[in-house]
CHARMM-style PDB file with segment names, atoms N, HN, CA, C and O in Angstrom:
ATOM      1  N   MET     1      -5.686  17.675  -4.113  1.00  0.00      PROA
ATOM      2  CA  MET     1      -4.743  17.278  -3.080  1.00  0.00      PROA
ATOM      3  C   MET     1      -3.637  16.389  -3.668  1.00  0.00      PROA
ATOM      4  O   MET     1      -2.466  16.537  -3.320  1.00  0.00      PROA
ATOM      5  N   ASN     2      -4.018  15.465  -4.560  1.00  0.00      PROA
ATOM      6  HN  ASN     2      -4.970  15.344  -4.842  1.00  0.00      PROA
ATOM      7  CA  ASN     2      -3.015  14.575  -5.140  1.00  0.00      PROA
ATOM      8  C   ASN     2      -1.996  15.333  -5.970  1.00  0.00      PROA
ATOM      9  O   ASN     2      -0.815  14.986  -5.967  1.00  0.00      PROA
ATOM     10  N   SER     3      -2.437  16.370  -6.686  1.00  0.00      PROA
ATOM     11  HN  SER     3      -3.396  16.653  -6.689  1.00  0.00      PROA
ATOM     12  CA  SER     3      -1.490  17.128  -7.506  1.00  0.00      PROA
ATOM     13  C   SER     3      -0.466  17.858  -6.629  1.00  0.00      PROA
ATOM     14  O   SER     3       0.700  17.973  -7.006  1.00  0.00      PROA
ATOM     15  N   VAL     4      -0.891  18.344  -5.476  1.00  0.00      PROA
ATOM     16  HN  VAL     4      -1.838  18.251  -5.169  1.00  0.00      PROA
ATOM     17  CA  VAL     4       0.035  19.007  -4.551  1.00  0.00      PROA
ATOM     18  C   VAL     4       1.037  17.996  -4.002  1.00  0.00      PROA
ATOM     19  O   VAL     4       2.235  18.273  -3.929  1.00  0.00      PROA
ATOM     20  N   LEU     5       0.537  16.823  -3.618  1.00  0.00      PROA
ATOM     21  HN  LEU     5      -0.436  16.598  -3.677  1.00  0.00      PROA
ATOM     22  CA  LEU     5       1.443  15.785  -3.103  1.00  0.00      PROA
ATOM     23  C   LEU     5       2.421  15.332  -4.177  1.00  0.00      PROA
ATOM     24  O   LEU     5       3.605  15.141  -3.897  1.00  0.00      PROA
ATOM     25  N   ASN     6       1.937  15.158  -5.407  1.00  0.00      PROA
ATOM     26  HN  ASN     6       0.976  15.313  -5.635  1.00  0.00      PROA
ATOM     27  CA  ASN     6       2.834  14.755  -6.497  1.00  0.00      PROA
ATOM     28  C   ASN     6       3.899  15.813  -6.755  1.00  0.00      PROA
ATOM     29  O   ASN     6       5.058  15.479  -7.000  1.00  0.00      PROA
ATOM     30  N   TYR     7       3.513  17.087  -6.700  1.00  0.00      PROA
ATOM     31  HN  TYR     7       2.572  17.358  -6.501  1.00  0.00      PROA
ATOM     32  CA  TYR     7       4.464  18.175  -6.888  1.00  0.00      PROA
ATOM     33  C   TYR     7       5.565  18.122  -5.830  1.00  0.00      PROA
ATOM     34  O   TYR     7       6.751  18.196  -6.148  1.00  0.00      PROA
ATOM     35  N   PHE     8       5.149  17.990  -4.555  1.00  0.00      PROA
ATOM     36  HN  PHE     8       4.185  17.929  -4.297  1.00  0.00      PROA
ATOM     37  CA  PHE     8       6.145  17.921  -3.481  1.00  0.00      PROA
ATOM     38  C   PHE     8       7.030  16.688  -3.610  1.00  0.00      PROA
ATOM     39  O   PHE     8       8.224  16.741  -3.314  1.00  0.00      PROA
ATOM     40  N   GLN     9       6.447  15.586  -4.049  1.00  0.00      PROA
ATOM     41  HN  GLN     9       5.477  15.543  -4.290  1.00  0.00      PROA
ATOM     42  CA  GLN     9       7.230  14.364  -4.197  1.00  0.00      PROA
ATOM     43  C   GLN     9       8.310  14.542  -5.268  1.00  0.00      PROA
ATOM     44  O   GLN     9       9.470  14.193  -5.047  1.00  0.00      PROA
ATOM     45  N   VAL    10       7.932  15.078  -6.412  1.00  0.00      PROA
ATOM     46  HN  VAL    10       6.990  15.362  -6.592  1.00  0.00      PROA
ATOM     47  CA  VAL    10       8.889  15.270  -7.504  1.00  0.00      PROA
ATOM     48  C   VAL    10       9.984  16.253  -7.100  1.00  0.00      PROA
ATOM     49  O   VAL    10      11.167  15.990  -7.315  1.00  0.00      PROA
ATOM     50  N   LYS    11       9.595  17.376  -6.519  1.00  0.00      PROA
ATOM     51  HN  LYS    11       8.634  17.590  -6.345  1.00  0.00      PROA
ATOM     52  CA  LYS    11      10.585  18.383  -6.122  1.00  0.00      PROA
ATOM     53  C   LYS    11      11.515  17.856  -5.027  1.00  0.00      PROA
ATOM     54  O   LYS    11      12.727  18.061  -5.087  1.00  0.00      PROA
ATOM     55  N   ALA    12      10.945  17.178  -4.029  1.00  0.00      PROA
ATOM     56  HN  ALA    12       9.960  17.011  -3.981  1.00  0.00      PROA
ATOM     57  CA  ALA    12      11.757  16.689  -2.916  1.00  0.00      PROA
ATOM     58  C   ALA    12      12.724  15.611  -3.367  1.00  0.00      PROA
ATOM     59  O   ALA    12      13.899  15.644  -3.000  1.00  0.00      PROA
ATOM     60  N   PHE    13      12.248  14.648  -4.163  1.00  0.00      PROA
ATOM     61  HN  PHE    13      11.294  14.621  -4.461  1.00  0.00      PROA
ATOM     62  CA  PHE    13      13.155  13.602  -4.658  1.00  0.00      PROA
ATOM     63  C   PHE    13      14.233  14.205  -5.551  1.00  0.00      PROA
ATOM     64  O   PHE    13      15.394  13.799  -5.496  1.00  0.00      PROA
ATOM     65  N   GLY    14      13.845  15.171  -6.368  1.00  0.00      PROA
ATOM     66  HN  GLY    14      12.902  15.501  -6.413  1.00  0.00      PROA
ATOM     67  CA  GLY    14      14.820  15.819  -7.242  1.00  0.00      PROA
ATOM     68  C   GLY    14      15.920  16.516  -6.458  1.00  0.00      PROA
ATOM     69  O   GLY    14      17.100  16.378  -6.780  1.00  0.00      PROA
ATOM     70  N   ARG    15      15.542  17.251  -5.445  1.00  0.00      PROA
ATOM     71  HN  ARG    15      14.583  17.363  -5.184  1.00  0.00      PROA
ATOM     72  CA  ARG    15      16.538  17.952  -4.630  1.00  0.00      PROA
ATOM     73  C   ARG    15      17.357  16.977  -3.789  1.00  0.00      PROA
ATOM     74  O   ARG    15      18.555  17.173  -3.586  1.00  0.00      PROA
ATOM     75  N   GLY    16      16.706  15.937  -3.309  1.00  0.00      PROA
ATOM     76  HN  GLY    16      15.733  15.777  -3.474  1.00  0.00      PROA
ATOM     77  CA  GLY    16      17.424  14.949  -2.499  1.00  0.00      PROA
ATOM     78  C   GLY    16      18.425  14.162  -3.313  1.00  0.00      PROA
ATOM     79  O   GLY    16      19.520  13.866  -2.835  1.00  0.00      PROA
ATOM     80  N   MET    17      18.061  13.817  -4.539  1.00  0.00      PROA
ATOM     81  HN  MET    17      17.172  14.058  -4.927  1.00  0.00      PROA
ATOM     82  CA  MET    17      18.962  13.039  -5.398  1.00  0.00      PROA
ATOM     83  C   MET    17      20.127  13.884  -5.912  1.00  0.00      PROA
ATOM     84  O   MET    17      21.217  13.365  -6.150  1.00  0.00      PROA
ATOM     85  N   ARG    18      19.894  15.180  -6.081  1.00  0.00      PROA
ATOM     86  HN  ARG    18      19.008  15.601  -5.888  1.00  0.00      PROA
ATOM     87  CA  ARG    18      20.975  16.052  -6.546  1.00  0.00      PROA
ATOM     88  C   ARG    18      21.943  16.423  -5.438  1.00  0.00      PROA
ATOM     89  O   ARG    18      22.965  17.062  -5.690  1.00  0.00      PROA
ATOM     90  N   GLY    19      21.628  16.025  -4.213  1.00  0.00      PROA
ATOM     91  HN  GLY    19      20.798  15.505  -4.008  1.00  0.00      PROA
ATOM     92  CA  GLY    19      22.549  16.252  -3.120  1.00  0.00      PROA
ATOM     93  C   GLY    19      22.395  17.560  -2.398  1.00  0.00      PROA
ATOM     94  O   GLY    19      23.285  17.950  -1.642  1.00  0.00      PROA
ATOM     95  N   TYR    20      21.272  18.266  -2.608  1.00  0.00      PROA
ATOM     96  HN  TYR    20      20.549  17.949  -3.222  1.00  0.00      PROA
ATOM     97  CA  TYR    20      21.071  19.521  -1.888  1.00  0.00      PROA
ATOM     98  C   TYR    20      21.040  19.283  -0.384  1.00  0.00      PROA
ATOM     99  O   TYR    20      21.701  19.979   0.386  1.00  0.00      PROA
ATOM    100  N   ASN    21      20.258  18.283   0.017  1.00  0.00      PROA
ATOM    101  HN  ASN    21      19.721  17.718  -0.608  1.00  0.00      PROA
ATOM    102  CA  ASN    21      20.132  17.995   1.436  1.00  0.00      PROA
ATOM    103  C   ASN    21      19.434  16.640   1.568  1.00  0.00      PROA
ATOM    104  O   ASN    21      18.470  16.359   0.857  1.00  0.00      PROA
ATOM    105  N   THR    22      19.918  15.823   2.463  1.00  0.00      PROA
ATOM    106  HN  THR    22      20.702  16.051   3.041  1.00  0.00      PROA
ATOM    107  CA  THR    22      19.324  14.506   2.676  1.00  0.00      PROA
ATOM    108  C   THR    22      17.898  14.624   3.190  1.00  0.00      PROA
ATOM    109  O   THR    22      17.081  13.734   2.951  1.00  0.00      PROA
ATOM    110  N   ALA    23      17.588  15.698   3.887  1.00  0.00      PROA
ATOM    111  HN  ALA    23      18.251  16.421   4.081  1.00  0.00      PROA
ATOM    112  CA  ALA    23      16.238  15.890   4.410  1.00  0.00      PROA
ATOM    113  C   ALA    23      15.213  15.940   3.276  1.00  0.00      PROA
ATOM    114  O   ALA    23      14.084  15.484   3.455  1.00  0.00      PROA
ATOM    115  N   TRP    24      15.582  16.483   2.112  1.00  0.00      PROA
ATOM    116  HN  TRP    24      16.499  16.853   1.966  1.00  0.00      PROA
ATOM    117  CA  TRP    24      14.655  16.526   0.986  1.00  0.00      PROA
ATOM    118  C   TRP    24      14.311  15.118   0.507  1.00  0.00      PROA
ATOM    119  O   TRP    24      13.172  14.843   0.130  1.00  0.00      PROA
ATOM    120  N   PHE    25      15.298  14.237   0.527  1.00  0.00      PROA
ATOM    121  HN  PHE    25      16.223  14.460   0.834  1.00  0.00      PROA
ATOM    122  CA  PHE    25      15.037  12.850   0.129  1.00  0.00      PROA
ATOM    123  C   PHE    25      14.068  12.194   1.102  1.00  0.00      PROA
ATOM    124  O   PHE    25      13.176  11.453   0.688  1.00  0.00      PROA
ATOM    125  N   VAL    26      14.237  12.460   2.382  1.00  0.00      PROA
ATOM    126  HN  VAL    26      14.961  13.062   2.719  1.00  0.00      PROA
ATOM    127  CA  VAL    26      13.340  11.915   3.410  1.00  0.00      PROA
ATOM    128  C   VAL    26      11.931  12.470   3.215  1.00  0.00      PROA
ATOM    129  O   VAL    26      10.953  11.736   3.355  1.00  0.00      PROA
ATOM    130  N   VAL    27      11.820  13.752   2.895  1.00  0.00      PROA
ATOM    131  HN  VAL    27      12.614  14.349   2.781  1.00  0.00      PROA
ATOM    132  CA  VAL    27      10.503  14.347   2.628  1.00  0.00      PROA
ATOM    133  C   VAL    27       9.861  13.671   1.418  1.00  0.00      PROA
ATOM    134  O   VAL    27       8.670  13.361   1.437  1.00  0.00      PROA
ATOM    135  N   GLY    28      10.636  13.448   0.381  1.00  0.00      PROA
ATOM    136  HN  GLY    28      11.604  13.700   0.365  1.00  0.00      PROA
ATOM    137  CA  GLY    28      10.111  12.769  -0.812  1.00  0.00      PROA
ATOM    138  C   GLY    28       9.623  11.363  -0.501  1.00  0.00      PROA
ATOM    139  O   GLY    28       8.577  10.941  -0.994  1.00  0.00      PROA
ATOM    140  N   ALA    29      10.376  10.638   0.314  1.00  0.00      PROA
ATOM    141  HN  ALA    29      11.226  10.981   0.715  1.00  0.00      PROA
ATOM    142  CA  ALA    29       9.971   9.282   0.697  1.00  0.00      PROA
ATOM    143  C   ALA    29       8.696   9.314   1.539  1.00  0.00      PROA
ATOM    144  O   ALA    29       7.822   8.464   1.369  1.00  0.00      PROA
ATOM    145  N   ALA    30       8.582  10.276   2.435  1.00  0.00      PROA
ATOM    146  HN  ALA    30       9.292  10.967   2.573  1.00  0.00      PROA
ATOM    147  CA  ALA    30       7.389  10.387   3.272  1.00  0.00      PROA
ATOM    148  C   ALA    30       6.160  10.715   2.421  1.00  0.00      PROA
ATOM    149  O   ALA    30       5.090  10.145   2.633  1.00  0.00      PROA
ATOM    150  N   VAL    31       6.310  11.625   1.466  1.00  0.00      PROA
ATOM    151  HN  VAL    31       7.179  12.088   1.294  1.00  0.00      PROA
ATOM    152  CA  VAL    31       5.189  11.970   0.591  1.00  0.00      PROA
ATOM    153  C   VAL    31       4.802  10.777  -0.266  1.00  0.00      PROA
ATOM    154  O   VAL    31       3.615  10.541  -0.492  1.00  0.00      PROA
ATOM    155  N   TRP    32       5.786  10.019  -0.750  1.00  0.00      PROA
ATOM    156  HN  TRP    32       6.750  10.211  -0.566  1.00  0.00      PROA
ATOM    157  CA  TRP    32       5.505   8.819  -1.542  1.00  0.00      PROA
ATOM    158  C   TRP    32       4.689   7.821  -0.717  1.00  0.00      PROA
ATOM    159  O   TRP    32       3.751   7.210  -1.229  1.00  0.00      PROA
ATOM    160  N   MET    33       5.047   7.658   0.561  1.00  0.00      PROA
ATOM    161  HN  MET    33       5.808   8.154   0.977  1.00  0.00      PROA
ATOM    162  CA  MET    33       4.304   6.732   1.426  1.00  0.00      PROA
ATOM    163  C   MET    33       2.877   7.230   1.658  1.00  0.00      PROA
ATOM    164  O   MET    33       1.948   6.423   1.714  1.00  0.00      PROA
ATOM    165  N   ILE    34       2.690   8.525   1.792  1.00  0.00      PROA
ATOM    166  HN  ILE    34       3.444   9.180   1.747  1.00  0.00      PROA
ATOM    167  CA  ILE    34       1.344   9.078   1.973  1.00  0.00      PROA
ATOM    168  C   ILE    34       0.505   8.820   0.723  1.00  0.00      PROA
ATOM    169  O   ILE    34      -0.655   8.423   0.825  1.00  0.00      PROA
ATOM    170  N   ILE    35       1.084   9.043  -0.447  1.00  0.00      PROA
ATOM    171  HN  ILE    35       2.027   9.365  -0.529  1.00  0.00      PROA
ATOM    172  CA  ILE    35       0.360   8.806  -1.697  1.00  0.00      PROA
ATOM    173  C   ILE    35      -0.027   7.333  -1.816  1.00  0.00      PROA
ATOM    174  O   ILE    35      -1.153   7.014  -2.198  1.00  0.00      PROA
ATOM    175  N   ARG    36       0.897   6.442  -1.492  1.00  0.00      PROA
ATOM    176  HN  ARG    36       1.811   6.701  -1.182  1.00  0.00      PROA
ATOM    177  CA  ARG    36       0.603   5.003  -1.561  1.00  0.00      PROA
ATOM    178  C   ARG    36      -0.478   4.597  -0.570  1.00  0.00      PROA
ATOM    179  O   ARG    36      -1.318   3.755  -0.888  1.00  0.00      PROA
ATOM    180  N   ALA    37      -0.473   5.173   0.611  1.00  0.00      PROA
ATOM    181  HN  ALA    37       0.210   5.857   0.870  1.00  0.00      PROA
ATOM    182  CA  ALA    37      -1.463   4.821   1.631  1.00  0.00      PROA
ATOM    183  C   ALA    37      -2.857   5.333   1.262  1.00  0.00      PROA
ATOM    184  O   ALA    37      -3.856   4.753   1.686  1.00  0.00      PROA
ATOM    185  N   ARG    38      -2.936   6.404   0.482  1.00  0.00      PROA
ATOM    186  HN  ARG    38      -2.124   6.876   0.138  1.00  0.00      PROA
ATOM    187  CA  ARG    38      -4.227   6.964   0.102  1.00  0.00      PROA
ATOM    188  C   ARG    38      -4.900   6.195  -1.026  1.00  0.00      PROA
ATOM    189  O   ARG    38      -6.105   6.343  -1.229  1.00  0.00      PROA
ATOM    190  N   ARG    39      -4.162   5.385  -1.759  1.00  0.00      PROA
ATOM    191  HN  ARG    39      -3.183   5.265  -1.594  1.00  0.00      PROA
ATOM    192  CA  ARG    39      -4.738   4.624  -2.867  1.00  0.00      PROA
ATOM    193  C   ARG    39      -5.669   3.545  -2.349  1.00  0.00      PROA
ATOM    194  O   ARG    39      -5.362   2.871  -1.366  1.00  0.00      PROA
ATOM    195  N   THR    40      -6.800   3.380  -3.007  1.00  0.00      PROA
ATOM    196  HN  THR    40      -7.050   3.928  -3.806  1.00  0.00      PROA
ATOM    197  CA  THR    40      -7.750   2.354  -2.592  1.00  0.00      PROA
ATOM    198  C   THR    40      -8.236   1.503  -3.757  1.00  0.00      PROA
ATOM    199  O   THR    40      -9.083   0.633  -3.552  1.00  0.00      PROA
ATOM    200  N   GLU    41      -7.736   1.717  -4.970  1.00  0.00      PROA
ATOM    201  HN  GLU    41      -7.049   2.424  -5.137  1.00  0.00      PROA
ATOM    202  CA  GLU    41      -8.273   0.971  -6.101  1.00  0.00      PROA
ATOM    203  C   GLU    41      -7.976  -0.522  -6.033  1.00  0.00      PROA
ATOM    204  O   GLU    41      -8.677  -1.303  -6.678  1.00  0.00      PROA
ATOM    205  N   GLY    42      -6.973  -0.948  -5.285  1.00  0.00      PROA
ATOM    206  HN  GLY    42      -6.403  -0.314  -4.761  1.00  0.00      PROA
ATOM    207  CA  GLY    42      -6.643  -2.362  -5.190  1.00  0.00      PROA
ATOM    208  C   GLY    42      -7.410  -3.107  -4.109  1.00  0.00      PROA
ATOM    209  O   GLY    42      -7.296  -4.328  -4.004  1.00  0.00      PROA
ATOM    210  N   VAL    43      -8.189  -2.396  -3.306  1.00  0.00      PROA
ATOM    211  HN  VAL    43      -8.282  -1.404  -3.391  1.00  0.00      PROA
ATOM    212  CA  VAL    43      -8.916  -3.032  -2.208  1.00  0.00      PROA
ATOM    213  C   VAL    43     -10.146  -3.720  -2.770  1.00  0.00      PROA
ATOM    214  O   VAL    43     -10.968  -3.084  -3.429  1.00  0.00      PROA
ATOM    215  N   VAL    44     -10.280  -5.018  -2.514  1.00  0.00      PROA
ATOM    216  HN  VAL    44      -9.613  -5.535  -1.979  1.00  0.00      PROA
ATOM    217  CA  VAL    44     -11.426  -5.781  -2.981  1.00  0.00      PROA
ATOM    218  C   VAL    44     -12.468  -5.914  -1.885  1.00  0.00      PROA
ATOM    219  O   VAL    44     -13.667  -5.829  -2.149  1.00  0.00      PROA
ATOM    220  N   TYR    45     -12.019  -6.122  -0.661  1.00  0.00      PROA
ATOM    221  HN  TYR    45     -11.045  -6.192  -0.446  1.00  0.00      PROA
ATOM    222  CA  TYR    45     -12.928  -6.318   0.465  1.00  0.00      PROA
ATOM    223  C   TYR    45     -12.282  -5.736   1.705  1.00  0.00      PROA
ATOM    224  O   TYR    45     -11.095  -5.944   1.956  1.00  0.00      PROA
ATOM    225  N   SER    46     -13.063  -5.010   2.473  1.00  0.00      PROA
ATOM    226  HN  SER    46     -14.027  -4.840   2.270  1.00  0.00      PROA
ATOM    227  CA  SER    46     -12.541  -4.410   3.693  1.00  0.00      PROA
ATOM    228  C   SER    46     -13.592  -4.533   4.788  1.00  0.00      PROA
ATOM    229  O   SER    46     -14.768  -4.254   4.554  1.00  0.00      PROA
ATOM    230  N   THR    47     -13.177  -4.947   5.979  1.00  0.00      PROA
ATOM    231  HN  THR    47     -12.222  -5.174   6.169  1.00  0.00      PROA
ATOM    232  CA  THR    47     -14.092  -5.077   7.103  1.00  0.00      PROA
ATOM    233  C   THR    47     -13.318  -4.978   8.406  1.00  0.00      PROA
ATOM    234  O   THR    47     -12.097  -5.128   8.434  1.00  0.00      PROA
ATOM    235  N   ARG    48     -14.037  -4.726   9.470  1.00  0.00      PROA
ATOM    236  HN  ARG    48     -15.030  -4.604   9.447  1.00  0.00      PROA
ATOM    237  CA  ARG    48     -13.433  -4.738  10.802  1.00  0.00      PROA
ATOM    238  C   ARG    48     -13.902  -5.988  11.523  1.00  0.00      PROA
ATOM    239  O   ARG    48     -15.081  -6.341  11.485  1.00  0.00      PROA
ATOM    240  N   LEU    49     -12.976  -6.641  12.170  1.00  0.00      PROA
ATOM    241  HN  LEU    49     -12.018  -6.355  12.200  1.00  0.00      PROA
ATOM    242  CA  LEU    49     -13.310  -7.841  12.926  1.00  0.00      PROA
ATOM    243  C   LEU    49     -13.381  -7.501  14.402  1.00  0.00      PROA
ATOM    244  O   LEU    49     -12.545  -6.767  14.929  1.00  0.00      PROA
ATOM    245  N   ARG    50     -14.377  -8.039  15.050  1.00  0.00      PROA
ATOM    246  HN  ARG    50     -15.056  -8.635  14.622  1.00  0.00      PROA
ATOM    247  CA  ARG    50     -14.509  -7.871  16.496  1.00  0.00      PROA
ATOM    248  C   ARG    50     -13.704  -8.971  17.181  1.00  0.00      PROA
ATOM    249  O   ARG    50     -13.380  -9.981  16.555  1.00  0.00      PROA
ATOM    250  N   PRO    51     -13.382  -8.789  18.441  1.00  0.00      PROA
ATOM    251  CA  PRO    51     -12.655  -9.838  19.163  1.00  0.00      PROA
ATOM    252  C   PRO    51     -13.426 -11.165  19.099  1.00  0.00      PROA
ATOM    253  O   PRO    51     -14.626 -11.212  19.370  1.00  0.00      PROA
ATOM    254  N   GLY    52     -12.723 -12.224  18.740  1.00  0.00      PROA
ATOM    255  HN  GLY    52     -11.748 -12.186  18.520  1.00  0.00      PROA
ATOM    256  CA  GLY    52     -13.339 -13.544  18.636  1.00  0.00      PROA
ATOM    257  C   GLY    52     -13.783 -13.894  17.225  1.00  0.00      PROA
ATOM    258  O   GLY    52     -14.013 -15.069  16.937  1.00  0.00      PROA
ATOM    259  N   GLU    53     -13.912 -12.910  16.331  1.00  0.00      PROA
ATOM    260  HN  GLU    53     -13.726 -11.956  16.566  1.00  0.00      PROA
ATOM    261  CA  GLU    53     -14.296 -13.181  14.952  1.00  0.00      PROA
ATOM    262  C   GLU    53     -13.055 -13.516  14.131  1.00  0.00      PROA
ATOM    263  O   GLU    53     -11.934 -13.167  14.498  1.00  0.00      PROA
ATOM    264  N   ARG    54     -13.281 -14.198  13.016  1.00  0.00      PROA
ATOM    265  HN  ARG    54     -14.192 -14.481  12.718  1.00  0.00      PROA
ATOM    266  CA  ARG    54     -12.156 -14.490  12.138  1.00  0.00      PROA
ATOM    267  C   ARG    54     -12.623 -14.435  10.699  1.00  0.00      PROA
ATOM    268  O   ARG    54     -13.813 -14.575  10.418  1.00  0.00      PROA
ATOM    269  N   LEU    55     -11.708 -14.237   9.810  1.00  0.00      PROA
ATOM    270  HN  LEU    55     -10.741 -14.124  10.039  1.00  0.00      PROA
ATOM    271  CA  LEU    55     -11.965 -14.180   8.386  1.00  0.00      PROA
ATOM    272  C   LEU    55     -11.130 -15.270   7.739  1.00  0.00      PROA
ATOM    273  O   LEU    55      -9.905 -15.272   7.859  1.00  0.00      PROA
ATOM    274  N   VAL    56     -11.777 -16.183   7.063  1.00  0.00      PROA
ATOM    275  HN  VAL    56     -12.772 -16.181   6.965  1.00  0.00      PROA
ATOM    276  CA  VAL    56     -11.085 -17.300   6.421  1.00  0.00      PROA
ATOM    277  C   VAL    56     -11.096 -17.055   4.921  1.00  0.00      PROA
ATOM    278  O   VAL    56     -12.153 -16.868   4.317  1.00  0.00      PROA
ATOM    279  N   ILE    57      -9.925 -17.058   4.333  1.00  0.00      PROA
ATOM    280  HN  ILE    57      -9.066 -17.209   4.823  1.00  0.00      PROA
ATOM    281  CA  ILE    57      -9.787 -16.886   2.892  1.00  0.00      PROA
ATOM    282  C   ILE    57      -9.270 -18.202   2.342  1.00  0.00      PROA
ATOM    283  O   ILE    57      -8.220 -18.689   2.762  1.00  0.00      PROA
ATOM    284  N   SER    58     -10.007 -18.776   1.405  1.00  0.00      PROA
ATOM    285  HN  SER    58     -10.860 -18.380   1.065  1.00  0.00      PROA
ATOM    286  CA  SER    58      -9.577 -20.060   0.855  1.00  0.00      PROA
ATOM    287  C   SER    58      -9.798 -20.086  -0.645  1.00  0.00      PROA
ATOM    288  O   SER    58     -10.552 -19.291  -1.207  1.00  0.00      PROA
ATOM    289  N   SER    59      -9.127 -21.012  -1.258  1.00  0.00      PROA
ATOM    290  HN  SER    59      -8.515 -21.658  -0.802  1.00  0.00      PROA
ATOM    291  CA  SER    59      -9.331 -21.246  -2.677  1.00  0.00      PROA
ATOM    292  C   SER    59      -9.251 -22.747  -2.876  1.00  0.00      PROA
ATOM    293  O   SER    59      -8.212 -23.359  -2.628  1.00  0.00      PROA
ATOM    294  N   GLY    60     -10.317 -23.321  -3.312  1.00  0.00      PROA
ATOM    295  HN  GLY    60     -11.160 -22.824  -3.513  1.00  0.00      PROA
ATOM    296  CA  GLY    60     -10.341 -24.766  -3.504  1.00  0.00      PROA
ATOM    297  C   GLY    60     -10.864 -25.486  -2.284  1.00  0.00      PROA
ATOM    298  O   GLY    60     -11.578 -24.921  -1.456  1.00  0.00      PROA
ATOM    299  N   SER    61     -10.488 -26.760  -2.195  1.00  0.00      PROA
ATOM    300  HN  SER    61      -9.909 -27.219  -2.867  1.00  0.00      PROA
ATOM    301  CA  SER    61     -10.970 -27.630  -1.134  1.00  0.00      PROA
ATOM    302  C   SER    61     -10.249 -27.358   0.179  1.00  0.00      PROA
ATOM    303  O   SER    61      -9.063 -27.028   0.200  1.00  0.00      PROA
ATOM    304  N   SER    62     -10.993 -27.505   1.279  1.00  0.00      PROA
ATOM    305  HN  SER    62     -11.957 -27.774   1.262  1.00  0.00      PROA
ATOM    306  CA  SER    62     -10.362 -27.333   2.584  1.00  0.00      PROA
ATOM    307  C   SER    62      -9.765 -28.643   3.076  1.00  0.00      PROA
ATOM    308  O   SER    62      -9.027 -28.654   4.061  1.00  0.00      PROA
ATOM    309  N   ASP    63     -10.077 -29.761   2.395  1.00  0.00      PROA
ATOM    310  HN  ASP    63     -10.676 -29.752   1.594  1.00  0.00      PROA
ATOM    311  CA  ASP    63      -9.551 -31.075   2.772  1.00  0.00      PROA
ATOM    312  C   ASP    63      -8.336 -31.384   1.906  1.00  0.00      PROA
ATOM    313  O   ASP    63      -8.504 -31.627   0.711  1.00  0.00      PROA
ATOM    314  N   PRO    64      -7.128 -31.386   2.449  1.00  0.00      PROA
ATOM    315  CA  PRO    64      -5.930 -31.599   1.647  1.00  0.00      PROA
ATOM    316  C   PRO    64      -5.834 -33.005   1.057  1.00  0.00      PROA
ATOM    317  O   PRO    64      -5.066 -33.222   0.120  1.00  0.00      PROA
ATOM    318  N   THR    65      -6.603 -33.971   1.588  1.00  0.00      PROA
ATOM    319  HN  THR    65      -7.227 -33.794   2.349  1.00  0.00      PROA
ATOM    320  CA  THR    65      -6.512 -35.337   1.072  1.00  0.00      PROA
ATOM    321  C   THR    65      -7.476 -35.585  -0.089  1.00  0.00      PROA
ATOM    322  O   THR    65      -7.370 -36.611  -0.762  1.00  0.00      PROA
ATOM    323  N   SER    66      -8.410 -34.670  -0.336  1.00  0.00      PROA
ATOM    324  HN  SER    66      -8.496 -33.837   0.211  1.00  0.00      PROA
ATOM    325  CA  SER    66      -9.351 -34.884  -1.422  1.00  0.00      PROA
ATOM    326  C   SER    66      -8.676 -34.585  -2.753  1.00  0.00      PROA
ATOM    327  O   SER    66      -7.791 -33.735  -2.842  1.00  0.00      PROA
ATOM    328  N   SER    67      -9.113 -35.303  -3.786  1.00  0.00      PROA
ATOM    329  HN  SER    67      -9.832 -35.994  -3.713  1.00  0.00      PROA
ATOM    330  CA  SER    67      -8.524 -35.108  -5.103  1.00  0.00      PROA
ATOM    331  C   SER    67      -9.264 -33.984  -5.818  1.00  0.00      PROA
ATOM    332  O   SER    67     -10.456 -33.789  -5.583  1.00  0.00      PROA
ATOM    333  N   PRO    68      -8.592 -33.252  -6.673  1.00  0.00      PROA
ATOM    334  CA  PRO    68      -9.245 -32.150  -7.399  1.00  0.00      PROA
ATOM    335  C   PRO    68     -10.295 -32.700  -8.357  1.00  0.00      PROA
ATOM    336  O   PRO    68     -10.132 -33.782  -8.923  1.00  0.00      PROA
ATOM    337  N   LYS    69     -11.376 -31.940  -8.531  1.00  0.00      PROA
ATOM    338  HN  LYS    69     -11.508 -31.062  -8.072  1.00  0.00      PROA
ATOM    339  CA  LYS    69     -12.447 -32.347  -9.437  1.00  0.00      PROA
ATOM    340  C   LYS    69     -12.040 -32.018 -10.869  1.00  0.00      PROA
ATOM    341  O   LYS    69     -11.501 -30.947 -11.145  1.00  0.00      PROA
ATOM    342  N   SER    70     -12.305 -32.947 -11.765  1.00  0.00      PROA
ATOM    343  HN  SER    70     -12.744 -33.818 -11.541  1.00  0.00      PROA
ATOM    344  CA  SER    70     -11.960 -32.741 -13.174  1.00  0.00      PROA
ATOM    345  C   SER    70     -13.146 -32.313 -13.972  1.00  0.00      PROA
ATOM    346  OT1 SER    70     -13.033 -32.095 -15.179  1.00  0.00      PROA
TER     347      SER     70
END
């Protein structure tokens, strides 16, 4: 599937940039967005939150007045 999408992306951007038709450029951009949305290698953690739940992401101390540990 990725090879087909890459083929359409290259052909559409090529035709759009050469001025054949602006619609080809739009098709190339849409295919590029689909390819980007399908990538998952950068996802570290994924979850669904229910109403009332929250996810807190922190690094370091939660107390801004505390001094860093040496």
